Each structure stands twice: as C-alpha cells, then as structure tokens.
A tleap script that builds the chain and sets N, CA, C and O, in Angstrom:
source leaprc.protein.ff14SB
mol = sequence {
  NMET ASN SER PHE GLN GLU LEU ILE HIE ALA
  ASP LYS PRO VAL LEU VAL ASP PHE TYR ALA
  ASP TRP CYS GLY PRO CYS LYS ALA MET THR
  PRO ILE VAL ARG GLU VAL ALA GLN THR ILE
  GLU GLY SER ALA ARG VAL ILE LYS ILE ASN
  ILE ASP LYS ASN GLN GLN ALA ALA GLN ALA
  TYR GLY ILE GLN GLY VAL PRO THR PHE ILE
  LEU PHE LYS GLN GLY LYS ILE LEU TRP ARG
  HIE ALA GLY MET ILE ASP LYS ASN GLY LEU
  LEU SER ILE ILE ARG GLN ASN CALA
}
set mol.1.N position { -62.716 102.063 25.389 }
set mol.1.CA position { -63.798 102.774 27.024 }
set mol.1.C position { -65.234 101.334 25.915 }
set mol.1.O position { -65.616 100.207 26.230 }
set mol.2.N position { -65.454 101.945 25.064 }
set mol.2.CA position { -66.522 101.828 24.013 }
set mol.2.C position { -67.793 100.570 25.005 }
set mol.2.O position { -68.783 100.571 25.737 }
set mol.3.N position { -66.785 99.648 24.301 }
set mol.3.CA position { -66.928 97.939 24.257 }
set mol.3.C position { -66.998 97.986 25.589 }
set mol.3.O position { -68.043 97.454 25.964 }
set mol.4.N position { -66.012 98.596 26.920 }
set mol.4.CA position { -65.812 98.300 28.444 }
set mol.4.C position { -67.630 98.732 29.247 }
set mol.4.O position { -68.370 98.180 30.061 }
set mol.5.N position { -67.667 99.917 28.476 }
set mol.5.CA position { -69.511 101.011 28.923 }
set mol.5.C position { -70.665 99.669 29.009 }
set mol.5.O position { -71.294 99.207 29.961 }
set mol.6.N position { -70.593 99.163 27.020 }
set mol.6.CA position { -71.216 98.572 26.197 }
set mol.6.C position { -71.638 96.965 27.402 }
set mol.6.O position { -72.704 96.351 27.383 }
set mol.7.N position { -69.981 96.549 28.650 }
set mol.7.CA position { -69.754 95.572 29.154 }
set mol.7.C position { -70.616 95.437 30.427 }
set mol.7.O position { -71.238 94.429 30.763 }
set mol.8.N position { -70.538 96.894 31.236 }
set mol.8.CA position { -71.250 97.190 32.018 }
set mol.8.C position { -72.603 97.558 32.283 }
set mol.8.O position { -73.317 97.826 33.249 }
set mol.9.N position { -72.679 97.451 30.862 }
set mol.9.CA position { -74.337 98.447 30.787 }
set mol.9.C position { -75.702 97.004 30.866 }
set mol.9.O position { -76.798 97.393 31.269 }
set mol.10.N position { -75.586 95.384 30.476 }
set mol.10.CA position { -76.120 94.450 30.060 }
set mol.10.C position { -76.151 94.319 30.949 }
set mol.10.O position { -75.369 94.494 31.883 }
set mol.11.N position { -77.827 93.702 30.753 }
set mol.11.CA position { -78.660 93.146 31.959 }
set mol.11.C position { -78.126 92.112 32.686 }
set mol.11.O position { -78.743 91.842 33.716 }
set mol.12.N position { -77.365 91.602 32.492 }
set mol.12.CA position { -76.437 90.278 33.550 }
set mol.12.C position { -75.536 91.009 34.070 }
set mol.12.O position { -74.933 91.802 33.347 }
set mol.13.N position { -75.213 90.899 35.569 }
set mol.13.CA position { -73.763 90.805 35.915 }
set mol.13.C position { -72.529 90.607 35.451 }
set mol.13.O position { -72.126 89.486 35.140 }
set mol.14.N position { -72.046 91.337 35.390 }
set mol.14.CA position { -70.136 91.691 34.866 }
set mol.14.C position { -69.769 92.086 36.038 }
set mol.14.O position { -70.248 93.027 36.671 }
set mol.15.N position { -68.696 91.196 36.432 }
set mol.15.CA position { -67.790 91.051 37.880 }
set mol.15.C position { -66.206 92.134 36.861 }
set mol.15.O position { -65.655 91.644 35.875 }
set mol.16.N position { -65.918 93.159 37.281 }
set mol.16.CA position { -64.716 93.473 36.325 }
set mol.16.C position { -63.808 93.827 37.960 }
set mol.16.O position { -64.015 94.577 38.913 }
set mol.17.N position { -62.729 92.790 37.581 }
set mol.17.CA position { -61.283 93.171 37.952 }
set mol.17.C position { -60.988 93.463 37.476 }
set mol.17.O position { -61.018 93.312 36.255 }
set mol.18.N position { -59.896 94.847 38.851 }
set mol.18.CA position { -59.060 95.672 38.196 }
set mol.18.C position { -57.488 94.930 38.951 }
set mol.18.O position { -57.333 94.704 40.151 }
set mol.19.N position { -57.025 94.810 38.444 }
set mol.19.CA position { -55.540 94.629 37.716 }
set mol.19.C position { -54.389 95.397 37.871 }
set mol.19.O position { -54.443 96.528 37.387 }
set mol.20.N position { -53.324 95.047 38.448 }
set mol.20.CA position { -51.283 94.664 37.598 }
set mol.20.C position { -50.804 94.285 37.563 }
set mol.20.O position { -50.182 94.131 38.614 }
set mol.21.N position { -50.249 93.416 36.142 }
set mol.21.CA position { -49.110 92.642 36.405 }
set mol.21.C position { -48.210 92.837 37.607 }
set mol.21.O position { -47.843 91.816 38.189 }
set mol.22.N position { -47.884 93.789 37.968 }
set mol.22.CA position { -46.843 93.712 39.593 }
set mol.22.C position { -47.257 93.408 40.762 }
set mol.22.O position { -46.692 93.119 41.816 }
set mol.23.N position { -48.688 93.546 40.322 }
set mol.23.CA position { -48.982 93.111 42.108 }
set mol.23.C position { -49.027 90.859 42.391 }
set mol.23.O position { -49.405 89.841 41.811 }
set mol.24.N position { -48.135 91.447 44.057 }
set mol.24.CA position { -48.219 89.821 43.355 }
set mol.24.C position { -49.958 89.370 44.247 }
set mol.24.O position { -50.274 88.182 44.186 }
set mol.25.N position { -50.972 90.383 45.026 }
set mol.25.CA position { -52.272 89.586 45.254 }
set mol.25.C position { -52.881 89.208 43.735 }
set mol.25.O position { -53.235 88.156 43.202 }
set mol.26.N position { -52.833 90.299 43.408 }
set mol.26.CA position { -53.827 89.667 41.098 }
set mol.26.C position { -53.036 88.918 41.533 }
set mol.26.O position { -53.356 88.683 42.698 }
set mol.27.N position { -51.969 88.278 41.199 }
set mol.27.CA position { -51.601 87.442 40.581 }
set mol.27.C position { -51.764 86.617 41.158 }
set mol.27.O position { -52.407 85.925 40.369 }
set mol.28.N position { -51.618 85.626 42.716 }
set mol.28.CA position { -52.392 85.001 43.878 }
set mol.28.C position { -54.102 84.639 43.301 }
set mol.28.O position { -54.515 83.514 43.017 }
set mol.29.N position { -55.050 86.191 43.224 }
set mol.29.CA position { -56.544 86.124 42.392 }
set mol.29.C position { -56.262 85.566 41.373 }
set mol.29.O position { -56.719 84.441 41.572 }
set mol.30.N position { -55.623 85.559 39.959 }
set mol.30.CA position { -56.194 85.125 38.979 }
set mol.30.C position { -57.050 83.161 39.219 }
set mol.30.O position { -58.150 82.639 39.037 }
set mol.31.N position { -55.801 82.783 39.663 }
set mol.31.CA position { -56.572 81.290 39.265 }
set mol.31.C position { -57.905 81.260 40.247 }
set mol.31.O position { -58.610 80.268 40.063 }
set mol.32.N position { -58.539 82.533 41.641 }
set mol.32.CA position { -59.927 82.100 41.721 }
set mol.32.C position { -60.317 83.514 41.583 }
set mol.32.O position { -60.191 84.427 42.398 }
set mol.33.N position { -60.923 83.522 40.138 }
set mol.33.CA position { -61.012 84.570 39.547 }
set mol.33.C position { -61.704 83.664 38.333 }
set mol.33.O position { -62.914 83.519 38.162 }
set mol.34.N position { -60.701 83.128 37.586 }
set mol.34.CA position { -61.273 82.069 36.649 }
set mol.34.C position { -61.208 81.254 37.151 }
set mol.34.O position { -60.480 80.377 36.687 }
set mol.35.N position { -61.862 81.027 38.315 }
set mol.35.CA position { -63.433 79.467 38.818 }
set mol.35.C position { -64.224 79.843 38.696 }
set mol.35.O position { -65.056 79.156 38.104 }
set mol.36.N position { -64.677 81.421 39.209 }
set mol.36.CA position { -65.165 81.973 39.742 }
set mol.36.C position { -65.513 81.846 37.516 }
set mol.36.O position { -65.621 80.822 36.842 }
set mol.37.N position { -65.549 82.599 37.281 }
set mol.37.CA position { -65.756 83.229 35.976 }
set mol.37.C position { -66.299 81.252 35.715 }
set mol.37.O position { -67.274 80.776 36.296 }
set mol.38.N position { -65.802 80.804 35.182 }
set mol.38.CA position { -66.126 79.020 35.441 }
set mol.38.C position { -67.574 79.296 35.261 }
set mol.38.O position { -68.210 79.995 34.472 }
set mol.39.N position { -67.847 78.614 36.131 }
set mol.39.CA position { -68.808 78.795 37.797 }
set mol.39.C position { -69.508 79.383 37.920 }
set mol.39.O position { -70.124 79.324 38.984 }
set mol.40.N position { -69.821 80.185 37.084 }
set mol.40.CA position { -71.074 81.710 36.950 }
set mol.40.C position { -70.740 81.926 35.585 }
set mol.40.O position { -70.562 83.103 35.270 }
set mol.41.N position { -70.610 81.043 34.684 }
set mol.41.CA position { -70.590 81.005 33.275 }
set mol.41.C position { -72.519 81.544 32.961 }
set mol.41.O position { -73.434 81.322 33.753 }
set mol.42.N position { -72.643 82.237 31.644 }
set mol.42.CA position { -74.300 82.190 31.519 }
set mol.42.C position { -74.908 82.930 32.039 }
set mol.42.O position { -75.719 83.596 31.396 }
set mol.43.N position { -74.724 83.128 33.632 }
set mol.43.CA position { -74.865 84.272 34.100 }
set mol.43.C position { -74.314 85.116 34.986 }
set mol.43.O position { -74.696 85.716 35.991 }
set mol.44.N position { -73.563 85.039 34.517 }
set mol.44.CA position { -73.030 86.235 35.185 }
set mol.44.C position { -71.447 86.467 33.895 }
set mol.44.O position { -71.089 85.829 32.904 }
set mol.45.N position { -70.896 87.706 34.618 }
set mol.45.CA position { -69.474 87.875 33.138 }
set mol.45.C position { -68.233 88.287 33.920 }
set mol.45.O position { -68.362 89.387 34.456 }
set mol.46.N position { -67.115 87.711 34.113 }
set mol.46.CA position { -66.547 88.402 34.109 }
set mol.46.C position { -65.436 88.601 33.765 }
set mol.46.O position { -64.575 87.737 33.598 }
set mol.47.N position { -65.284 90.135 33.571 }
set mol.47.CA position { -64.053 90.694 33.219 }
set mol.47.C position { -62.454 91.531 34.237 }
set mol.47.O position { -62.443 92.046 35.356 }
set mol.48.N position { -60.965 91.271 32.914 }
set mol.48.CA position { -59.896 91.648 33.769 }
set mol.48.C position { -60.063 92.258 33.436 }
set mol.48.O position { -60.984 92.168 32.624 }
set mol.49.N position { -59.387 93.675 33.628 }
set mol.49.CA position { -58.792 94.656 33.584 }
set mol.49.C position { -57.861 95.592 33.605 }
set mol.49.O position { -57.925 96.536 34.393 }
set mol.50.N position { -56.745 95.415 32.614 }
set mol.50.CA position { -55.115 95.727 33.581 }
set mol.50.C position { -55.600 97.277 33.909 }
set mol.50.O position { -56.257 97.735 32.974 }
set mol.51.N position { -55.433 98.166 34.989 }
set mol.51.CA position { -54.748 99.485 34.974 }
set mol.51.C position { -53.978 99.944 34.644 }
set mol.51.O position { -54.280 101.113 34.405 }
set mol.52.N position { -52.504 99.636 34.336 }
set mol.52.CA position { -51.967 100.098 33.346 }
set mol.52.C position { -51.949 100.769 32.541 }
set mol.52.O position { -51.583 101.944 32.538 }
set mol.53.N position { -52.664 99.626 31.028 }
set mol.53.CA position { -53.401 99.971 30.155 }
set mol.53.C position { -54.800 100.576 30.421 }
set mol.53.O position { -55.515 101.526 30.101 }
set mol.54.N position { -54.790 100.169 30.706 }
set mol.54.CA position { -56.652 100.729 31.217 }
set mol.54.C position { -56.600 102.341 31.841 }
set mol.54.O position { -57.470 102.782 32.592 }
set mol.55.N position { -55.383 103.137 31.368 }
set mol.55.CA position { -56.003 104.046 33.318 }
set mol.55.C position { -57.451 105.224 32.583 }
set mol.55.O position { -57.860 106.137 33.301 }
set mol.56.N position { -57.913 105.064 31.497 }
set mol.56.CA position { -59.764 106.411 31.919 }
set mol.56.C position { -59.796 104.563 32.779 }
set mol.56.O position { -59.384 104.536 33.939 }
set mol.57.N position { -60.212 103.383 32.235 }
set mol.57.CA position { -61.332 102.695 32.750 }
set mol.57.C position { -60.712 103.156 34.524 }
set mol.57.O position { -61.657 103.498 35.236 }
set mol.58.N position { -59.525 103.187 35.139 }
set mol.58.CA position { -59.050 103.484 36.173 }
set mol.58.C position { -59.430 104.572 37.089 }
set mol.58.O position { -59.782 104.709 38.260 }
set mol.59.N position { -59.251 105.146 36.250 }
set mol.59.CA position { -59.613 106.801 36.963 }
set mol.59.C position { -60.995 106.639 37.379 }
set mol.59.O position { -61.507 106.686 38.497 }
set mol.60.N position { -61.411 106.467 36.393 }
set mol.60.CA position { -62.961 106.792 36.013 }
set mol.60.C position { -64.099 105.399 37.320 }
set mol.60.O position { -65.294 105.107 37.347 }
set mol.61.N position { -62.665 104.856 38.316 }
set mol.61.CA position { -64.254 104.627 38.984 }
set mol.61.C position { -63.408 104.505 40.024 }
set mol.61.O position { -63.871 104.004 41.049 }
set mol.62.N position { -61.992 104.926 40.008 }
set mol.62.CA position { -61.500 105.525 41.248 }
set mol.62.C position { -60.544 104.173 42.146 }
set mol.62.O position { -60.714 103.714 43.276 }
set mol.63.N position { -59.802 103.924 41.366 }
set mol.63.CA position { -58.935 102.130 41.711 }
set mol.63.C position { -57.575 103.091 42.643 }
set mol.63.O position { -57.081 104.084 42.111 }
set mol.64.N position { -57.414 102.925 43.132 }
set mol.64.CA position { -55.904 102.779 44.130 }
set mol.64.C position { -55.051 101.632 44.542 }
set mol.64.O position { -53.845 101.406 44.642 }
set mol.65.N position { -56.189 100.991 44.744 }
set mol.65.CA position { -55.862 99.723 45.378 }
set mol.65.C position { -55.965 98.840 44.583 }
set mol.65.O position { -57.153 98.582 44.389 }
set mol.66.N position { -55.061 98.021 43.811 }
set mol.66.CA position { -55.102 96.462 43.381 }
set mol.66.C position { -55.244 95.507 44.344 }
set mol.66.O position { -55.090 95.501 45.565 }
set mol.67.N position { -55.608 94.608 43.433 }
set mol.67.CA position { -56.855 94.142 42.713 }
set mol.67.C position { -58.194 95.084 43.893 }
set mol.67.O position { -58.221 95.442 45.070 }
set mol.68.N position { -59.050 95.145 42.797 }
set mol.68.CA position { -60.315 95.775 43.098 }
set mol.68.C position { -61.243 95.524 42.419 }
set mol.68.O position { -61.189 96.057 41.311 }
set mol.69.N position { -62.622 94.556 42.728 }
set mol.69.CA position { -63.743 93.837 42.184 }
set mol.69.C position { -64.574 95.100 42.399 }
set mol.69.O position { -64.529 95.892 43.340 }
set mol.70.N position { -65.386 95.104 41.253 }
set mol.70.CA position { -66.552 95.642 40.851 }
set mol.70.C position { -67.690 95.039 40.792 }
set mol.70.O position { -67.344 94.118 41.531 }
set mol.71.N position { -68.876 94.755 40.505 }
set mol.71.CA position { -69.702 94.501 40.400 }
set mol.71.C position { -70.749 95.387 39.717 }
set mol.71.O position { -71.518 95.719 40.619 }
set mol.72.N position { -71.049 95.793 38.854 }
set mol.72.CA position { -71.518 96.380 37.916 }
set mol.72.C position { -72.846 95.703 37.040 }
set mol.72.O position { -72.629 94.639 36.461 }
set mol.73.N position { -74.115 96.275 36.951 }
set mol.73.CA position { -75.312 95.141 36.883 }
set mol.73.C position { -76.429 96.958 36.224 }
set mol.73.O position { -76.809 97.832 37.003 }
set mol.74.N position { -76.694 96.970 34.418 }
set mol.74.CA position { -76.738 97.659 33.992 }
set mol.74.C position { -76.421 99.310 34.106 }
set mol.74.O position { -76.972 100.347 33.739 }
set mol.75.N position { -75.494 99.019 34.661 }
set mol.75.CA position { -74.262 100.478 34.054 }
set mol.75.C position { -74.122 100.763 35.986 }
set mol.75.O position { -73.152 101.356 36.458 }
set mol.76.N position { -75.071 100.311 36.709 }
set mol.76.CA position { -74.974 100.536 38.080 }
set mol.76.C position { -74.079 100.067 38.688 }
set mol.76.O position { -74.338 98.867 38.601 }
set mol.77.N position { -72.565 100.206 39.656 }
set mol.77.CA position { -72.236 99.655 41.132 }
set mol.77.C position { -72.851 98.677 41.613 }
set mol.77.O position { -71.991 98.307 42.412 }
set mol.78.N position { -73.362 98.244 41.690 }
set mol.78.CA position { -73.733 96.676 43.349 }
set mol.78.C position { -72.877 96.617 44.306 }
set mol.78.O position { -73.115 96.038 45.366 }
set mol.79.N position { -71.853 97.174 44.057 }
set mol.79.CA position { -70.119 95.927 44.843 }
set mol.79.C position { -68.969 96.477 44.432 }
set mol.79.O position { -68.338 96.658 43.390 }
set mol.80.N position { -68.876 96.746 45.915 }
set mol.80.CA position { -67.233 97.061 45.418 }
set mol.80.C position { -66.246 95.994 46.419 }
set mol.80.O position { -66.654 95.227 47.291 }
set mol.81.N position { -65.149 96.176 46.075 }
set mol.81.CA position { -64.361 95.403 47.160 }
set mol.81.C position { -62.760 95.921 46.459 }
set mol.81.O position { -62.431 96.053 45.280 }
set mol.82.N position { -61.997 96.126 47.703 }
set mol.82.CA position { -60.804 96.267 47.230 }
set mol.82.C position { -59.979 94.669 48.404 }
set mol.82.O position { -60.453 94.172 49.425 }
set mol.83.N position { -58.877 94.369 47.779 }
set mol.83.CA position { -57.773 94.174 48.460 }
set mol.83.C position { -58.527 92.429 47.848 }
set mol.83.O position { -59.487 92.361 47.081 }
set mol.84.N position { -57.966 91.504 48.290 }
set mol.84.CA position { -58.154 89.686 47.929 }
set mol.84.C position { -59.512 89.148 48.588 }
set mol.84.O position { -60.039 89.621 49.595 }
set mol.85.N position { -59.963 88.100 47.849 }
set mol.85.CA position { -61.487 87.685 48.815 }
set mol.85.C position { -61.754 86.223 48.514 }
set mol.85.O position { -61.082 85.650 47.656 }
set mol.86.N position { -62.356 85.830 48.938 }
set mol.86.CA position { -62.415 83.877 48.876 }
set mol.86.C position { -63.289 83.561 47.287 }
set mol.86.O position { -64.014 84.484 46.915 }
set mol.87.N position { -63.241 82.684 46.658 }
set mol.87.CA position { -63.630 81.686 46.004 }
set mol.87.C position { -65.492 82.188 46.058 }
set mol.87.O position { -66.212 82.828 45.292 }
set mol.88.N position { -65.728 81.428 47.520 }
set mol.88.CA position { -67.048 81.771 47.574 }
set mol.88.C position { -67.505 83.140 48.283 }
set mol.88.O position { -68.713 82.997 48.470 }
set mol.89.N position { -67.202 84.103 48.653 }
set mol.89.CA position { -67.038 85.532 48.568 }
set mol.89.C position { -67.766 85.821 47.740 }
set mol.89.O position { -68.993 85.802 47.840 }
set mol.90.N position { -66.813 86.295 46.311 }
set mol.90.CA position { -67.185 86.361 45.320 }
set mol.90.C position { -69.241 85.629 44.430 }
set mol.90.O position { -70.320 86.058 44.021 }
set mol.91.N position { -68.478 84.372 44.651 }
set mol.91.CA position { -69.508 83.729 44.057 }
set mol.91.C position { -70.826 84.264 44.593 }
set mol.91.O position { -71.728 84.572 43.814 }
set mol.92.N position { -70.995 84.422 46.378 }
set mol.92.CA position { -72.299 84.828 47.079 }
set mol.92.C position { -71.784 86.264 46.259 }
set mol.92.O position { -70.933 85.793 45.504 }
set mol.93.N position { -71.808 87.232 46.080 }
set mol.93.CA position { -71.910 88.376 45.870 }
set mol.93.C position { -72.374 88.158 44.438 }
set mol.93.O position { -73.583 88.366 44.326 }
set mol.94.N position { -71.822 87.832 43.410 }
set mol.94.CA position { -72.473 87.497 42.271 }
set mol.94.C position { -73.571 86.607 42.246 }
set mol.94.O position { -74.002 86.278 41.141 }
set mol.95.N position { -74.172 86.097 43.410 }
set mol.95.CA position { -75.348 85.200 43.258 }
set mol.95.C position { -76.428 86.371 42.745 }
set mol.95.O position { -77.208 86.782 41.887 }
set mol.96.N position { -75.538 86.598 44.505 }
set mol.96.CA position { -77.476 87.758 45.322 }
set mol.96.C position { -77.398 88.988 44.596 }
set mol.96.O position { -77.651 90.013 45.229 }
set mol.97.N position { -77.097 89.080 43.391 }
set mol.97.CA position { -77.725 90.225 41.930 }
set mol.97.C position { -77.780 89.702 40.427 }
set mol.97.O position { -77.937 90.300 39.362 }
set mol.98.N position { -77.552 88.076 40.810 }
set mol.98.CA position { -77.917 87.967 38.856 }
set mol.98.C position { -78.907 87.522 39.017 }
set mol.98.O position { -79.618 87.232 38.055 }
savepdb mol mol.pdb
quit
C-alpha cells in the first residue's frame, strides 16, 4: 500500500481504475483506459487496482462497485465516478485537473 500512497501523492494527477477480473464493464473499459493512458502520457498517470487483490485499498476508498474511477492529485480526491465512462469524458476530467 505504501507505493500506492506514494503514487497518489504525486504532483501530477493520477487516475486510479478500481476493477475486478470478473467484471464485464471493467473488461469493456480496459481498451478505453489504455487509450486514455497513452493520450495523457507525461501530464498524468493511470493505474489499475484489482479490488480482489488489493482489498485494503478498495476498503480505504469505499469502493462498492466496479469499475470505479478516482482522480487523485497530491493525495486529494479531485473526482470520482462509479460505472462506465467514455474516453472523452475521462480525458476532459484529467485535463481539467492537470
């Protein structure tokens, strides 16, 4: 959990994708999240957290459904969204907070 804390306390925004391997919408979001990560490379970071393997992180942020996206900057939650979202929506949120 320490490295996760270090990542979300960075000066650049960090979009965290909380997901599960068994989640259909999460699987559908994977290529979109990958494209977003490539598009914003350098100005922000995207990481994926498997809630089944990282239950401590999921509990700490009250993840009740997947996918859940949280945008952090310097350890603060700037934005949170549960459920699917399109590429442009994700890019817009990240760019507003970069």
